[in-house]
C-alpha positions as CSV (number, residue, x, y, z in Angstrom):
1,M,90.0,133.9,87.5
2,E,91.4,131.3,90.0
3,Q,94.9,132.7,89.7
4,S,93.6,136.2,90.7
5,R,91.8,134.7,93.7
6,Y,94.9,132.8,94.8
7,R,97.0,136.0,94.4
8,D,94.5,137.9,96.6
9,L,94.5,135.0,99.2
10,A,98.3,135.1,99.3
11,A,98.4,138.8,99.8
12,G,95.6,139.1,102.3
13,G,95.9,135.8,104.2
14,Q,93.0,133.6,105.2
15,A,90.0,134.7,107.1
16,P,87.5,131.9,107.0
17,E,84.4,132.1,109.2
18,T,83.9,128.4,109.4
19,M,86.2,125.5,110.5
20,V,85.3,122.0,109.4
21,V,86.6,118.9,111.2
22,G,86.1,116.2,108.5
23,C,87.2,112.7,107.7
24,C,90.2,112.0,105.5
25,D,87.9,109.7,103.4
26,S,88.5,110.8,99.8
27,R,84.7,110.6,99.1
28,V,83.9,113.3,101.6
29,A,85.3,116.7,100.5
30,P,84.0,119.5,102.7
31,E,84.7,122.2,100.1
32,V,82.5,120.3,97.6
33,I,79.8,119.4,100.1
34,F,79.5,123.0,101.3
35,D,80.1,124.5,97.8
36,A,83.0,126.6,99.2
37,G,85.9,128.2,97.3
38,P,89.5,128.6,98.3
39,G,89.9,130.5,101.6
40,E,86.3,130.0,102.7
41,L,86.8,127.0,105.0
42,F,89.5,126.1,107.5
43,V,89.6,122.3,107.3
44,V,91.2,119.7,109.4
45,R,90.8,116.1,108.3
46,N,91.5,112.9,110.2
47,V,90.4,109.3,110.4
48,A,86.6,109.3,111.4
49,N,86.4,113.1,111.9
50,L,87.2,112.8,115.6
51,V,88.0,115.6,118.1
52,P,89.7,114.4,121.2
53,P,89.0,116.1,124.5
54,Y,91.3,119.0,125.6
55,S,94.4,117.4,127.0
56,P,97.5,119.6,127.0
57,D,100.6,117.4,127.6
58,T,103.9,116.6,125.9
59,Q,102.2,114.5,123.1
60,L,101.6,115.7,119.6
61,H,98.0,116.9,119.0
62,G,97.2,117.8,115.4
63,V,93.5,118.2,115.7
64,S,93.8,120.1,119.0
65,A,96.4,122.4,117.4
66,A,94.1,123.1,114.5
67,V,91.2,123.9,116.9
68,E,93.3,126.2,118.9
69,Y,94.5,128.0,115.7
70,G,91.0,128.2,114.2
71,V,89.5,129.7,117.4
72,T,92.2,131.8,118.9
73,V,94.1,133.0,115.7
74,L,91.5,132.9,112.9
75,N,88.6,133.7,115.1
76,V,86.3,131.3,113.2
77,R,82.6,131.9,114.0
78,N,81.5,128.3,113.4
79,I,83.0,124.8,113.8
80,V,81.3,122.0,111.9
81,V,82.0,118.4,112.8
82,L,81.3,116.6,109.5
83,G,80.6,112.9,109.8
84,H,79.6,110.6,107.0
85,A,78.0,107.2,106.1
86,H,80.2,104.2,105.3
87,C,83.1,105.6,107.5
88,G,86.0,103.1,107.4
89,G,87.3,104.2,110.8
90,I,83.9,103.7,112.5
91,Q,83.6,100.4,110.8
92,A,87.0,99.4,112.0
93,F,86.1,100.3,115.6
94,A,82.8,98.4,115.4
95,D,84.5,95.3,113.9
96,K,87.3,95.5,116.6
97,A,89.9,95.7,113.8
98,P,93.6,95.2,114.8
99,P,94.9,98.3,116.5
100,G,98.1,98.9,114.5
101,D,100.6,101.5,115.8
102,F,98.2,104.4,115.8
103,I,94.7,103.7,114.6
104,G,93.6,101.6,117.6
105,R,94.4,104.3,120.1
106,W,92.9,107.0,117.9
107,M,89.7,105.0,117.4
108,S,89.3,104.5,121.1
109,L,87.9,108.1,121.1
110,V,84.7,106.5,119.7
111,M,84.2,104.3,122.9
112,P,82.1,106.9,124.7
113,A,79.8,107.3,121.7
114,A,79.5,103.5,121.4
115,Q,78.6,103.3,125.1
116,A,76.0,106.0,124.6
117,I,74.1,104.2,121.9
118,G,74.2,100.7,123.4
119,P,75.3,97.3,122.1
120,R,75.3,96.5,118.4
121,D,72.9,93.6,118.8
122,Q,70.0,95.9,119.9
123,A,69.6,97.3,116.4
124,P,72.3,95.9,114.1
125,E,70.8,97.2,110.9
126,T,71.3,100.8,112.0
127,Y,74.2,100.4,114.3
128,L,76.9,101.9,112.1
129,T,74.9,105.0,111.2
130,R,74.0,105.6,114.8
131,L,77.6,105.2,115.8
132,E,78.8,107.5,113.0
133,Q,76.3,110.1,114.2
134,A,77.0,109.6,117.9
135,S,80.7,110.1,117.3
136,V,79.9,113.5,115.7
137,V,77.9,114.5,118.8
138,K,80.7,113.3,121.1
139,S,83.3,115.3,119.1
140,I,81.1,118.4,119.6
141,E,81.0,117.6,123.4
142,N,84.8,117.2,123.3
143,L,85.2,120.6,121.6
144,M,83.5,122.2,124.6
145,T,86.3,120.8,126.8
146,F,88.7,123.3,125.2
147,P,88.6,126.4,127.4
148,Y,88.8,128.9,124.5
149,V,86.0,127.1,122.6
150,R,83.7,127.0,125.6
151,S,84.4,130.7,126.4
152,A,83.8,131.8,122.7
153,C,80.6,129.8,122.7
154,E,79.4,131.3,126.0
155,R,80.1,134.8,124.6
156,G,78.1,134.0,121.4
157,E,81.2,134.4,119.2
158,L,81.3,130.7,118.2
159,V,78.7,128.2,117.3
160,L,79.3,124.4,117.1
161,H,77.5,122.3,114.5
162,G,77.2,118.6,113.7
163,A,76.6,117.4,110.1
164,Y,76.3,114.0,108.5
165,F,76.9,113.3,104.8
166,N,75.3,110.3,103.1
167,V,77.9,109.3,100.5
168,A,75.5,107.2,98.5
169,S,72.7,109.8,98.2
170,G,74.6,113.0,98.5
171,E,72.2,114.1,101.3
172,L,73.4,116.3,104.1
173,E,71.9,116.2,107.5
174,V,72.4,118.5,110.4
175,F,72.3,117.8,114.1
176,D,69.3,119.4,115.9
177,R,70.2,120.0,119.5
178,A,66.5,120.3,120.5
179,T,65.6,116.8,119.2
180,G,69.0,115.2,119.6
181,K,68.6,113.9,116.0
182,F,70.1,114.5,112.6
183,A,67.6,115.9,110.0
184,A,68.0,116.5,106.2
185,V,68.9,120.0,105.1
186,A,65.8,121.5,103.5
187,G,66.1,121.9,99.7
188,K,68.9,119.5,99.3
C-alpha cells in the first residue's frame, strides 16, 4: 500500500494544500497531529516554529525560502504556524540562555512577542504558555510581510492559521482572530 503511494508521489510530484511551520521538537510531529499521509503537508521545521519577517539580503534564509516555495510554486492554500507547550527554544529565550553561534540570534525573533505580553513577573505561572502562543501570532504577522503571502491572502487564495499543541494532553488549540485567543479544537 505505502509503496504504491510513494510511487504515485514520485511520478506525480507533490501538491499539498497546506504548509506547516512547526518546531523541530521531536515530540511535535505535524503529520501525526493532523493525521496526514505522505504528500499531504508541506512542512518546514525549525527551533521554536518561528517565521522571520521578509528580509531579502545576501544571508541564507531557510524558512523564507520554504515559504516562498510553498506559496509561489506549490500554491498552498493554507499556512499553519504550529506552536507547542514545553518548547525548549522559548524556554531558552525566557531564561536568557547563552546565545551560542546561531540560537541566540534566531531566538531574538521572539522579542516582539515577549514585549507584547509584558514582563514575566506579571503572571509567571502562565508566562511560557503565553509566550509560546504570542510567538505563533507574531510569526503569522511576519508571514504577512512577505509580498506574495500578503497578495495571496488579499485575493482569498491563501489563509494563515495559528495552532498550539499541548504535548502532555495531546490537545490542539487554534488561534481565533476575533477573540485573539487560542481555543481547543472541538471534538478533540
